[in-house]
C-alpha positions in Angstrom: -79.8 -73.4 159.3 -82.7 -75.1 157.5 -85.6 -72.8 156.6 -88.8 -74.9 156.2 -90.5 -71.9 154.5 -87.8 -71.8 151.8 -87.9 -75.5 151.3 -91.6 -75.6 150.9 -91.3 -73.1 148.0 -89.0 -75.3 146.0 -90.6 -77.6 143.5 -89.3 -81.1 142.4 -90.7 -83.7 139.9 -92.8 -86.3 141.6 -90.8 -88.9 139.7 -88.1 -88.7 142.4 -90.5 -90.6 144.7 -90.4 -93.5 142.4 -86.8 -94.1 143.4 -87.9 -94.4 147.0 -90.8 -96.6 146.0 -88.4 -99.0 144.3 -86.0 -99.0 147.2 -88.8 -99.5 149.8 -90.4 -102.3 147.7 -87.1 -104.2 147.4 -86.7 -104.0 151.2 -90.3 -105.1 151.9 -91.3 -101.8 153.4 -94.8 -100.3 153.4 -95.0 -97.7 150.6 -97.8 -95.9 152.4 -95.4 -95.3 155.4 -93.2 -93.3 153.0 -96.1 -91.1 152.0 -97.3 -90.6 155.5 -93.8 -89.7 156.7 -93.4 -87.1 154.0 -96.9 -85.7 154.3 -97.7 -86.6 150.7 -101.1 -87.4 149.4 -100.9 -88.3 145.7 -103.0 -90.5 143.5 -101.6 -93.8 142.2 -100.1 -93.9 139.6 -98.4 -90.5 139.7 -99.2 -88.0 137.0 -96.1 -86.6 135.2 -97.1 -83.0 135.9 -97.4 -83.5 139.7 -94.7 -82.2 142.0 -93.4 -82.3 145.6 -91.9 -79.5 147.6 -88.4 -79.3 149.1 -89.6 -80.2 152.6 -91.3 -83.3 151.3 -88.1 -84.2 149.4 -86.0 -83.6 152.5 -88.2 -86.0 154.5 -88.1 -88.6 151.6 -84.3 -88.5 151.5 -84.2 -89.0 155.3 -86.6 -92.0 154.9 -84.5 -93.5 152.2 -81.4 -93.2 154.4 -83.2 -95.0 157.2 -84.4 -97.9 155.2 -81.1 -98.5 153.4 -79.6 -101.7 154.8 -76.2 -101.7 156.4 -73.2 -102.6 154.3 -72.7 -100.6 151.1 -72.8 -96.8 151.1 -76.5 -95.6 150.8 -75.6 -93.7 147.6 -74.7 -97.0 145.9 -78.0 -98.6 146.7 -80.0 -95.5 146.0 -78.5 -95.0 142.5 -79.2 -98.6 141.6 -82.9 -97.6 141.6 -82.3 -94.2 139.8 -82.9 -94.5 136.0 -81.8 -91.6 133.8 -85.4 -91.2 132.6 -86.3 -90.0 136.1 -85.5 -86.5 134.9 -88.2 -86.8 132.2 -87.5 -84.8 129.0 -84.0 -83.9 130.2 -83.1 -87.6 130.5 -84.5 -88.3 127.0 -82.7 -85.2 125.7 -79.4 -86.7 127.0 -80.0 -90.2 125.7 -80.9 -89.0 122.2 -77.9 -86.6 122.0 -75.3 -87.1 119.3 -72.3 -87.0 121.7 -71.6 -86.9 125.4 -70.7 -83.2 125.0 -74.1 -82.4 123.6 -75.8 -84.4 126.4 -73.8 -82.5 129.1 -74.7 -79.1 127.6 -78.4 -80.0 127.6 -78.2 -81.1 131.2 -76.5 -77.9 132.2 -79.0 -75.7 130.3 -82.2 -77.3 131.6 -81.2 -78.7 135.1 -82.9 -75.8 136.9 -86.2 -77.2 135.7 -85.8 -80.3 137.9 -83.2 -79.4 140.4 -83.6 -75.9 141.9 -81.6 -76.9 145.1 -78.3 -76.9 143.3 -76.5 -74.9 140.6 -74.4 -76.6 138.0 -71.7 -75.0 135.8 -68.9 -76.2 133.6 -65.2 -75.2 133.8 -62.6 -76.5 131.3 -59.0 -76.7 132.6 -55.9 -78.6 131.4 -57.6 -81.0 129.1 -60.4 -81.7 131.6 -64.0 -80.7 131.9 -65.2 -80.0 135.4 -68.9 -79.9 136.1 -69.2 -78.1 139.4 -72.3 -78.6 141.6 -73.0 -75.9 144.1 -75.6 -76.2 146.9 -78.1 -73.3 147.0 -80.3 -74.4 149.9 -79.7 -76.1 153.2 -81.4 -79.5 153.5 -80.0 -80.2 157.0 -78.9 -83.7 157.9 -79.4 -85.0 154.4 -77.1 -82.4 152.7 -74.2 -84.8 152.0 -76.4 -87.6 150.7 -78.5 -85.2 148.6 -75.3 -83.7 147.2 -74.0 -87.2 146.3 -77.1 -88.0 144.4 -77.0 -84.8 142.4 -73.3 -85.1 141.5 -73.5 -88.7 140.4 -76.9 -88.6 138.7 -75.4 -87.4 135.3 -73.1 -90.5 135.4 -76.2 -92.6 134.6 -75.6 -91.8 131.0 -72.5 -94.0 130.9 -74.3 -97.2 129.7 -75.6 -95.2 126.7 -72.1 -94.3 125.4 -70.4 -96.2 122.6 -67.2 -96.6 124.5 -66.0 -96.5 128.1 -64.5 -93.3 129.6 -61.1 -93.5 131.1 -59.9 -90.9 133.6 -63.2 -89.7 135.0 -63.6 -88.9 138.7 -66.1 -87.6 141.3 -65.1 -85.1 143.9 -67.1 -84.5 147.1 -66.5 -82.0 149.8 -67.6 -84.3 152.6 -66.2 -87.7 153.8 -67.5 -91.1 152.6 -70.4 -92.8 154.3 -68.9 -96.2 153.7 -65.9 -97.8 152.1 -64.6 -95.6 149.3 -63.8 -98.7 147.4 -67.5 -99.5 147.2 -68.2 -96.1 145.6 -65.5 -96.7 143.0 -66.6 -100.3 142.3 -70.2 -99.2 141.8 -69.5 -96.4 139.4 -66.3 -97.6 137.8 -64.4 -94.4 138.4 -62.3 -92.6 141.0 -63.9 -90.9 144.0 -62.1 -88.0 145.9 -63.5 -87.1 149.3 -62.9 -84.0 151.4 -62.3 -82.2 148.1 -62.3 -78.5 147.4 -65.5 -78.7 145.3 -68.4 -81.0 144.6 -68.0 -82.0 140.9 -67.5 -84.7 138.4 -64.5 -84.5 136.1 -64.2 -85.9 132.6 -61.3 -85.8 130.1 -62.2 -83.3 127.4 -61.7 -85.9 124.7 -64.6 -87.9 126.2 -67.1 -85.3 125.1 -66.7 -86.5 121.5 -67.9 -90.0 122.4 -71.2 -90.8 120.5 -74.3 -92.2 122.1 -75.9 -95.5 121.1 -79.5 -94.1 121.0 -78.8 -90.8 119.3 -81.7 -89.4 117.3 -81.7 -85.9 115.9 -85.5 -85.8 115.5 -86.2 -87.1 119.0 -83.5 -84.8 120.4 -85.1 -81.7 118.8 -88.5 -82.7 120.0 -87.3 -83.0 123.6 -85.5 -79.7 123.3 -88.6 -78.0 122.1 -90.6 -79.5 125.0 -88.0 -78.2 127.5 -88.0 -74.7 125.9 -91.7 -74.6 126.5 -91.2 -75.6 130.1 -88.7 -72.8 130.5 -91.2 -70.3 129.2 -93.9 -71.6 131.6 -91.5 -71.8 134.6 -90.3 -68.2 134.2 -87.0 -67.2 135.7 -85.1 -69.9 133.7 -82.5 -68.4 131.3 -81.6 -70.7 128.4 -80.0 -67.9 126.3 -78.0 -66.7 129.3 -76.7 -70.2 129.9 -75.6 -70.5 126.2 -73.9 -67.1 126.3 -72.1 -68.1 129.5 -71.0 -71.3 127.8 -69.6 -69.5 124.8 -67.8 -66.9 126.9 -66.2 -69.6 129.1 -65.1 -71.6 126.0 -63.5 -68.5 124.7 -61.5 -67.9 127.9 -60.2 -71.5 127.8 -59.0 -70.9 124.3 -57.5 -67.5 125.3 -59.9 -65.7 122.9 -62.3 -62.7 123.4 -65.8 -62.9 122.0 -67.3 -59.4 121.3 -71.0 -58.8 120.9 -70.9 -59.2 117.1 -69.1 -62.6 117.2 -71.4 -63.8 120.0 -74.5 -62.8 118.1 -73.2 -64.5 115.0 -72.5 -67.8 116.9 -76.1 -67.6 118.2 -77.6 -66.8 114.8 -79.1 -63.5 115.8 -78.2 -59.8 115.5 -76.3 -58.0 118.3 -79.3 -55.9 119.1 -81.5 -59.0 119.4 -78.9 -60.7 121.6 -78.8 -57.6 123.9 -82.6 -57.4 124.1 -83.1 -61.1 124.9 -80.4 -61.4 127.6 -81.8 -58.2 129.1 -85.2 -59.9 129.1 -83.6 -62.7 131.1 -82.4 -60.1 133.7 -78.8 -59.6 132.8 -76.3 -57.8 130.5 -73.3 -58.9 128.4 -70.8 -57.0 130.6 -72.3 -58.6 133.7 -72.1 -62.1 132.2 -68.4 -61.5 131.2 -67.6 -60.5 134.8 -69.5 -63.5 136.3 -67.9 -66.0 133.9 -64.5 -64.4 134.5 -64.8 -64.8 138.2 -65.9 -68.4 138.0 -63.0 -69.2 135.7 -60.6 -67.4 138.1 -62.0 -69.5 141.0 -60.9 -72.6 139.2 -57.5 -71.2 138.5 -57.1 -70.1 142.1 -58.0 -73.6 143.3 -56.2 -75.7 140.8 -53.0 -73.7 140.1 -50.4 -71.6 141.9 -50.5 -68.8 139.2 -50.0 -65.2 140.5 -53.1 -63.0 140.8 -52.1 -60.7 138.0 -51.8 -63.7 135.6 -55.1 -65.1 136.6 -56.7 -61.7 136.1 -55.4 -61.7 132.5 -56.5 -65.3 131.8 -60.0 -64.6 133.2 -60.5 -61.7 130.7 -60.1 -58.7 133.0 -58.2 -55.5 132.0 -55.9 -55.6 135.0 -55.5 -57.1 138.5 -57.3 -54.2 140.2 -60.4 -54.6 138.0 -60.3 -58.3 138.7 -60.0 -57.9 142.4 -63.0 -55.5 142.5 -65.2 -57.9 140.5 -64.0 -60.9 142.5 -64.7 -59.2 145.9 -68.1 -58.0 144.6 -69.1 -61.6 143.8 -67.5 -63.6 146.6 -67.1 -61.0 149.4 -63.3 -61.7 149.5 -60.2 -60.6 147.6 -58.7 -63.3 145.3 -55.8 -63.8 147.7 -57.9 -64.2 150.8 -60.3 -66.5 149.0 -57.5 -68.8 147.9 -56.0 -68.9 151.4 -59.4 -69.6 153.0 -60.1 -72.5 150.6 -56.7 -74.0 151.3 -57.1 -73.6 155.0 -60.4 -75.4 154.8 -58.9 -78.2 152.8 -56.1 -78.7 155.4 -58.7 -78.7 158.2 -60.7 -81.4 156.4 -57.7 -83.6 155.9 -56.7 -83.2 159.5 -60.1 -84.1 160.7 -60.1 -87.2 158.5 -56.8 -88.3 160.0 -57.9 -87.8 163.6 -58.8 -91.2 165.2 -62.4 -91.6 166.3 -62.7 -92.5 170.0 -63.9 -96.0 170.6 -66.8 -94.7 172.7 -68.2 -92.8 169.8 -71.3 -94.4 168.3 -73.6 -93.4 165.5 -77.4 -93.7 165.7 -80.1 -93.2 163.2 -83.7 -92.8 164.2 -85.9 -95.0 162.2 -88.6 -93.4 160.2 -92.2 -94.1 161.3 
């Protein structure tokens, strides 16, 4: 159920409206109608520090859907008007990165600054890097479209790579809103619908691809700007994100990072590390448990390994400790969680194969 009170407390960059402006302008629509529909009163041009709330973004997305002409999927047309620089310093941080891996890590670290509606995390499995996107708030009728934009937005970095990526794919938990071939033609990679997770998947070797606009000085400047924004925003946890990344990487490599090795990797003392992550509202044991559960979720979804083996791979002392931590986080035991996800996937596939009655029609109320 959509909570307007919750949505009105979420904050998004005003630059997101520029995408709608471009789309509306191309279709010959009145830009002021967009602002009136969303209840937005902003000066022209926008100032970079201005924001819109979640309810206004929800209305804007609904407006965009209504003005998209029939034919290609709305996402395809929407993303044609979505420059990577829409995300401000985060986009510039990505463009000036040395490699795709560095750009991805920057996006994961600072995404909460511009996209509080979704969580993003990385999982490495079998020579692939899975960037999982999890919805945190209900945006009602625009949920699927909003999810598509968030999952595919990082792919806008592709033109800045020195070589093409082979073997990348996008996975979405909902069905397509048009011909799947149109999605794949527009983005140049495979789309999987009715999937188990919302995510984009890259071959691990692609992370070493250099960027054509890499600049160490500019990259460090953008990083310093984003660190200042994190301090001003409160609640963002850049060190926690980095510790989580290191812990996850160690699990993938079947290694264990103790506090001393973690602190050494982060160029600080173990005492400073403990104090700083405590200041961000967590502890190292808590982070180990959370990262272990997240990694176990991937193994439960993607493999048929027994629970005891997954517990070991996820860094838990034994299956009992793993089950307790997993149930504390998800509300289910690992076995039940795996069964429920597979049952959901079977139901989605069955629904996709069910013929739609000829009398069924779709309607979309035009925005005022």
